[in-house]
Each structure stands twice: as structure tokens, then as C-alpha cells.
GURO-400439 format. One line per 3 residues: number of its first residue (from 0); their letters; for each residue x, y, z of N, C-alpha, C. Coordinates in steps of 0.05 Angstrom, whole numbers, plus 5000, padded with zeros to 4 digits. Atoms other than C-alpha are relative to their C-alpha. Last residue first. Layout:
BEGIN
NUM = a = X:Y:Z:X:Y:Z:X:Y:Z  ... .
END
This chain:
BEGIN
203 = lva = 4992:4987:5025:2651:5469:2491:4979:5020:4990  4974:4985:5000:2649:5448:2564:5003:5017:4975  4993:4989:4973:2581:5421:2585:5024:5018:4998 .
200 = fra = 5015:4975:4995:2556:5413:2513:5007:5013:5027  4992:4980:5020:2612:5364:2498:4985:5026:5005  4975:4988:4992:2600:5326:2563:5009:5021:4980 .
197 = siw = 5006:4983:4976:2527:5314:2546:5026:5014:5009  5013:4976:5010:2547:5289:2476:4994:5019:5024  4981:4983:5014:2597:5241:2506:4987:5026:4991 .
194 = lsl = 4981:4989:4980:2548:5213:2556:5019:5019:4987  5014:4979:4985:2494:5206:2503:5019:5013:5020  5003:4977:5018:2542:5167:2458:4987:5023:5015 .
191 = gss = 4973:4988:5002:2561:5120:2515:4999:5025:4983  4995:4988:4974:2487:5107:2529:5027:5014:5000  5012:4974:4999:2474:5096:2455:5005:5014:5026 .
188 = git = 5029:5000:4996:2524:5040:2452:4989:5028:5002  5010:4974:4991:2593:5037:2423:4970:4999:5001  5026:4997:5014:2620:4966:2420:4987:5026:5011 .
185 = seh = 4998:5015:5026:2694:4960:2435:4974:5002:4985  5018:5023:5001:2688:5014:2489:5002:4987:4972  4987:5024:4990:2750:5057:2492:4982:4975:4997 .
182 = fyr = 4982:5012:5020:2723:5111:2446:5014:4974:5010  5015:5004:5026:2664:5128:2490:5017:4986:4980  5018:5023:4997:2702:5118:2555:4986:4994:4974 .
179 = vta = 4983:5024:4998:2757:5166:2532:4983:4975:5003  4990:5005:5027:2704:5217:2510:5018:4975:5000  5022:5010:5016:2667:5214:2577:5010:4992:4972 .
176 = alh = 5007:5027:4990:2732:5221:2616:4978:4988:4983  4979:5019:5008:2755:5279:2572:4993:4972:5009  5001:5003:5029:2689:5317:2580:5021:4979:4991 .
173 = vlv = 5025:5015:5006:2686:5305:2655:4999:4995:4970  4996:5028:4993:2759:5326:2661:4976:4983:4994  4981:5011:5020:2747:5392:2624:5004:4970:5005 .
170 = ety = 5014:5004:5025:2685:5405:2666:5018:4988:4978  5018:5023:4996:2725:5394:2730:4984:4994:4974  4984:5024:5003:2780:5440:2704:4983:4975:5004 .
167 = lst = 4993:5004:5028:2728:5495:2695:5016:4974:4995  5025:5007:5014:2700:5486:2765:5005:4995:4970  5005:5028:4994:2771:5485:2793:4974:4991:4987 .
164 = lat = 4982:5017:5016:2786:5549:2756:4995:4971:5005  5009:4999:5028:2724:5584:2785:5018:4982:4982  5025:5014:5002:2740:5561:2856:4991:4999:4971 .
161 = ele = 4994:5028:4998:2813:5583:2849:4974:4983:4997  4987:5008:5025:2791:5651:2824:5006:4970:5000  5021:5001:5020:2743:5659:2883:5011:4990:4973 .
158 = krg = 5016:5023:4995:2798:5640:2931:4978:4997:4979  4986:5024:5009:2845:5690:2900:4983:4975:5004  5010:5011:5025:2795:5747:2904:5014:4974:4991 .
155 = egq = 5029:5000:5003:2832:5787:2956:4992:4989:4972  5012:4974:5001:2904:5766:2962:4970:4998:4997  5024:5000:4984:2955:5711:2967:4987:5027:4999 .
152 = hrl = 4999:4990:4972:3005:5718:2912:4973:4996:5013  4972:5000:4989:3022:5684:2846:5000:5007:5029  5000:5015:4975:2950:5665:2830:5028:5000:5013 .
149 = hvl = 5020:4990:4980:2936:5717:2776:5000:4985:5027  5002:4971:4998:2995:5713:2728:4983:5008:5024  4974:4988:4994:3016:5641:2737:4999:5030:5004 .
146 = efr = 4992:5006:4973:2945:5617:2740:5025:5014:5008  5017:4984:4984:2927:5652:2675:5007:4996:5030  4987:4973:5000:2987:5619:2642:4983:5019:5017 .
143 = ryr = 4976:5004:4985:2957:5552:2662:5015:5026:5002  5006:4996:4972:2890:5578:2639:5023:4993:5018  5006:4972:4994:2915:5589:2568:4996:5004:5030 .
140 = ail = 4977:4983:5003:2948:5521:2561:4995:5028:5009  4979:5008:4981:2892:5478:2590:5024:5019:4999  5008:4993:4973:2838:5517:2554:5022:4993:5020 .
137 = rsi = 4998:4970:4997:2873:5514:2487:4993:5008:5029  4972:4993:4999:2884:5439:2494:5004:5030:5004  4990:5009:4974:2810:5429:2510:5029:5008:5003 .
134 = vel = 5012:4982:4979:2788:5470:2450:5012:4993:5027  4986:4974:5004:2836:5432:2404:4990:5020:5021  4973:5001:4987:2812:5366:2435:5015:5026:4996 .
131 = dti = 5004:4998:4972:2739:5384:2416:5028:5000:5015  5007:4972:4996:2761:5396:2345:4994:5005:5029  4976:4984:4998:2797:5329:2350:4994:5030:5001 .
128 = mag = 4982:5005:4977:2735:5291:2370:5024:5019:5001  5013:4989:4976:2685:5323:2322:5019:4996:5024  4999:4970:5001:2733:5311:2264:4988:5012:5025 .
125 = fvq = 4973:4992:4995:2743:5238:2283:5002:5030:5001  4995:5006:4972:2668:5227:2286:5028:5009:5008  5016:4982:4985:2659:5261:2219:5003:4996:5030 .
122 = vdn = 4987:4973:4999:2719:5226:2188:4983:5020:5016  5021:4981:5009:2693:5157:2207:5010:5028:5003  5002:5000:5029:2755:5113:2210:4978:5019:4989 .
119 = vat = 5028:4993:5007:2774:5127:2282:4999:5002:4970  5006:5005:5029:2837:5094:2310:4970:5005:4995  5023:5018:5006:2851:5125:2378:4996:4998:4970 .
116 = qll = 4991:5026:5010:2921:5154:2385:4978:4981:4992  4987:4996:5026:2896:5225:2389:5010:4974:4988  5020:4996:5021:2848:5202:2443:5012:5005:4973 .
113 = frv = 5014:5025:5004:2903:5173:2487:4980:5003:4977  4983:5018:5015:2946:5235:2477:4985:4974:4994  4998:4989:5027:2890:5282:2499:5016:4981:4983 .
110 = aaw = 5025:5006:5014:2876:5237:2559:5000:5010:4971  5000:5029:5005:2949:5239:2580:4975:4992:4985  4983:5004:5023:2947:5315:2572:5002:4970:4993 .
107 = pls = 5014:4992:5024:2887:5317:2619:5017:4997:4974  5021:5019:5009:2924:5274:2669:4985:5010:4976  4991:5012:5026:2987:5317:2674:4978:4982:4988 .
104 = aat = 4998:4979:5020:2956:5364:2727:5009:4988:4973  5027:4995:5011:2934:5303:2768:5001:5021:4978  5017:4986:4981:3008:5285:2776:4972:5004:4987 .
101 = pdf = 5027:5010:5003:3047:5232:2737:4981:5013:5021  5010:5015:4978:3111:5274:2734:4971:4992:4996  4986:5026:4995:3150:5295:2672:4988:4983:5022 .
98 = qva = 4989:5013:5024:3114:5353:2638:5010:4972:5006  5022:5011:5016:3070:5373:2696:5011:4984:4977  5015:5019:4983:3129:5381:2744:4977:4987:4984 .
95 = adg = 4988:5027:5001:3172:5411:2689:4984:4980:5016  5012:5016:4978:3127:5472:2683:5009:4971:4998  4978:5013:4985:3173:5516:2641:4990:4983:5022 .
92 = vgk = 5000:4990:4973:3117:5563:2620:5021:4987:5017  4985:4975:4998:3135:5551:2547:5000:5011:5028  4972:5005:4993:3113:5479:2552:5016:5025:5005 .
89 = flh = 4999:5011:4973:3041:5502:2554:5028:4994:5009  5006:4978:4982:3051:5544:2492:5001:4992:5029  4975:4984:4999:3084:5485:2457:4996:5024:5018 .
86 = vwk = 4981:5015:4984:3023:5442:2475:5026:5015:5003  5007:4997:4972:2977:5496:2449:5018:4985:5019  4993:4973:4991:3014:5499:2383:4993:5004:5029 .
83 = aik = 4971:5000:4995:3011:5423:2376:5008:5028:5009  4996:5015:4975:2935:5427:2383:5030:5000:5007  5008:4982:4978:2933:5482:2330:5005:4985:5027 .
80 = elv = 4978:4981:4998:2972:5438:2281:4994:5019:5024  4978:5014:4986:2921:5383:2294:5024:5018:5004  5009:5003:4972:2864:5431:2275:5023:4986:5017 .
77 = drl = 4997:4974:4987:2900:5451:2211:4993:4998:5030  4972:4996:4997:2906:5378:2189:5006:5026:5016  4992:5012:4974:2832:5371:2202:5030:5002:5005 .
74 = ive = 4978:5017:5009:2812:5421:2148:5013:4989:5025  4975:4997:4984:2745:5447:2174:5021:4981:4989  4982:5021:5005:2683:5459:2131:5027:5005:5014 .
71 = dgn = 4973:4992:5004:2627:5502:2157:5018:4976:4997  4992:5002:5028:2558:5473:2148:5028:5009:4994  5009:4976:5013:2529:5495:2215:5008:5001:4970 .
68 = srr = 5029:5000:5002:2533:5424:2241:4989:5025:4986  5015:4994:4975:2607:5424:2226:4970:5000:4996  5021:4980:5003:2636:5391:2165:4985:5003:5026 .
65 = ykw = 5022:5005:4981:2703:5356:2175:4979:5022:4996  5014:4975:4992:2758:5351:2123:4976:4992:5016  5024:5001:4984:2808:5295:2112:4990:5028:5006 .
62 = rks = 5014:4975:5006:2859:5303:2056:4973:5001:5015  5028:5007:5008:2877:5229:2065:4983:5025:4993  5000:5020:5022:2952:5242:2064:4972:4994:4990 .
59 = lcl = 4988:4987:5024:2946:5307:2104:4999:4980:4976  5020:4982:5012:2899:5275:2154:5010:5014:4975  5022:5017:5010:2947:5218:2166:4979:5018:4986 .
56 = erk = 4991:5012:5025:3006:5266:2172:4978:4982:4987  4999:4979:5020:2968:5307:2223:5009:4989:4973  5027:4997:5011:2951:5243:2261:4999:5023:4979 .
53 = eea = 5008:5024:5015:3024:5226:2268:4972:5003:4988  4986:4999:5025:3042:5298:2287:4992:4975:4983  5013:4980:5017:2988:5299:2341:5013:5001:4972 .
50 = akl = 5026:5011:5009:3012:5233:2370:4987:5020:4982  4995:5022:5019:3084:5258:2372:4974:4989:4989  4991:4989:5025:3063:5324:2404:5005:4979:4979 .
47 = vaa = 5023:4987:5013:3023:5288:2457:5008:5011:4973  5016:5022:5010:3083:5242:2473:4975:5011:4986  4987:5010:5024:3129:5303:2479:4983:4977:4987 .
44 = lid = 5004:4980:5021:3079:5332:2528:5013:4992:4974  5027:5002:5011:3076:5268:2568:4995:5020:4978  5006:4973:5008:3151:5263:2579:4973:5000:4986 .
41 = rkh = 4986:4982:4983:3164:5200:2619:4994:5029:4994  4982:4983:5015:3111:5158:2585:5013:5021:5019  4974:5000:4987:3081:5110:2635:5021:5017:4985 .
38 = tka = 4978:5010:5015:3011:5127:2611:5025:5000:5017  4974:4997:4987:2943:5139:2641:5022:4987:4984  4981:4984:5016:2886:5142:2591:5027:5003:5013 .
35 = igl = 4995:5015:5025:2844:5086:2621:5022:5014:4984  4979:5019:4994:2849:5121:2689:5008:4983:4975  4974:4987:5002:2810:5178:2660:5023:4981:5005 .
32 = gaq = 4997:4994:5028:2750:5132:2651:5027:5014:4994  4991:5025:5013:2759:5105:2721:5004:5005:4970  4972:5003:4992:2755:5176:2748:5011:4975:4987 .
29 = lep = 4985:4981:5016:2690:5184:2709:5030:4999:5006  4999:5010:5027:2662:5120:2738:5015:5019:4981  4981:5021:5004:2682:5142:2808:5002:4990:4971 .
26 = rls = 5011:5025:4992:2644:5208:2804:5020:4977:4994  5014:5016:5020:2688:5268:2797:4989:4975:5012  5029:4994:5000:2704:5317:2853:4984:4982:4981 .
23 = dla = 5013:5012:4976:2772:5286:2868:4970:5005:5000  5000:5029:5002:2795:5301:2797:4985:4987:5023  5019:5006:5022:2776:5375:2802:4997:4969:4997 .
20 = rqw = 5027:4994:4989:2811:5381:2869:4979:4993:4979  5006:5022:4982:2872:5347:2838:4973:5004:5013  5008:5024:5015:2870:5395:2780:4994:4976:5018 .
17 = lne = 5026:4995:5012:2869:5453:2828:4990:4977:4983  5021:5003:4980:2924:5423:2870:4973:5005:4988  5005:5028:4995:2969:5414:2810:4977:4996:5019 .
14 = ggs = 5014:5010:5023:2960:5487:2792:4994:4970:5003  5027:4990:5000:2978:5509:2863:4984:4989:4977  5015:5017:4981:3039:5463:2864:4971:5009:5001 .
11 = sam = 5004:5027:5010:3065:5497:2801:4983:4983:5019  5029:5004:5005:3054:5569:2823:4994:4971:4993  5016:4993:4976:3122:5577:2857:4971:4992:4996 .
8 = aat = 4994:5020:4979:3158:5540:2800:4983:5005:5025  5012:5026:5008:3123:5581:2747:5005:4979:5022  5028:4997:4995:3141:5646:2783:4986:4973:4994 .
5 = qlf = 5004:5001:4970:3213:5624:2786:4971:5002:5007  4998:5027:4991:3208:5608:2712:4998:4997:5030  5024:5014:5008:3182:5678:2697:5001:4971:5009 .
2 = tsm = 5022:4993:4982:3236:5711:2739:4975:4984:4993  5013:4975:5007:3290:5673:2701:4977:5005:5019  5028:5004:5009:3331:5619:2735:4986:5026:4995 .
END
């Protein structure tokens, strides 16, 4: 086993614990929202990649573009390619525990997959959702690597780093839970919309 994979194996339980701490801190209704996204898929990362590719093909065929509030135009196919890139980066750490086991650390990826599979006909709503998912995917992937570099050993400042990461992961889960609930409801009400908007500003 390579040195990097050994490091990943040693840090794996720490990463799972931070996501578990974040999950445990959520209100019951937010935990329930994340529960909607749970899947029995054996390889959650492969499932995310498959969902991203399917939506990329849809956006390519429809030539979907999304206009941000500042007027910038975003090609949605490119956003989905970025999501796939972050999944591949995450896979690159060799974290088999997250990839194959239904731990708290795999839950954000399950939520990403669930949302990618959601049927959304309004291109502006869909664009807002997947641009959010690209940011979330980037955070999950980059900060997993951050854990492996900076939380390998006990030392001064480790507890503060763990606290900061847990706070970040909590905000990620709040955002995902609110978004899952928003799109899961058969009739979207203003309260659900407000919850999602609040979660967007909390993380993004």
C-alpha cells in the first residue's frame, strides 16, 4: 500500500467522525430530509458519476444555459463536468470506506446523487441547483484532502481544525437537507423555498 493510501486509511475514521458529528448536530427535520436521499447503492461515487453523466447528456441535447443574478451566463453541461471532476478527485484519495459503506461521510454524496436525479423542467431552478451542487462537491473533495494532510497526527491546533471542519460540514448538510426537502415535496410551498434560500446563503 502506498504511503498516501496508508495516510488515507489512518485518517478515514476521523473524517467519518467529523461528518457524524455534523449530522448529529442537525435538527430532526433536517436529518429526516437527508434520510430521503439515502440509497442502497453499493458504490455511491459511481452512482453520482452516472447521474452526473446522464444530466450532462440532457443539458447537452437541450443546450441548457443558466443566467446568474449578476447576468453571467453559465453552460450547465460544463457545471456537470466539474461535478464529475470533484468526484474523481475525491476517489483519488482511495477512501474505500466512504465509497462503499453507508457511513455519515457518504451521506452528502447520496444527497448529491438524489438531487442530480431530480426531474426539474425549469432551467433556472435546475441551474441554481446544480451550480450549488458543484460548490458542495468541490468542498467535500477539497476538504477531504485537507483532512488527510492536516489531521494525520495529534498536535497543537488539531482540535480547532476539527471544530472548524465540523462547522463547515454542518452547513453543507443543512444546505443539502433543505434542498432535498425542497425538491422532494410534490407541491413546493413558500416555506420550502425560504428554507432552501436560507441554506444557500449559509454555505455558498
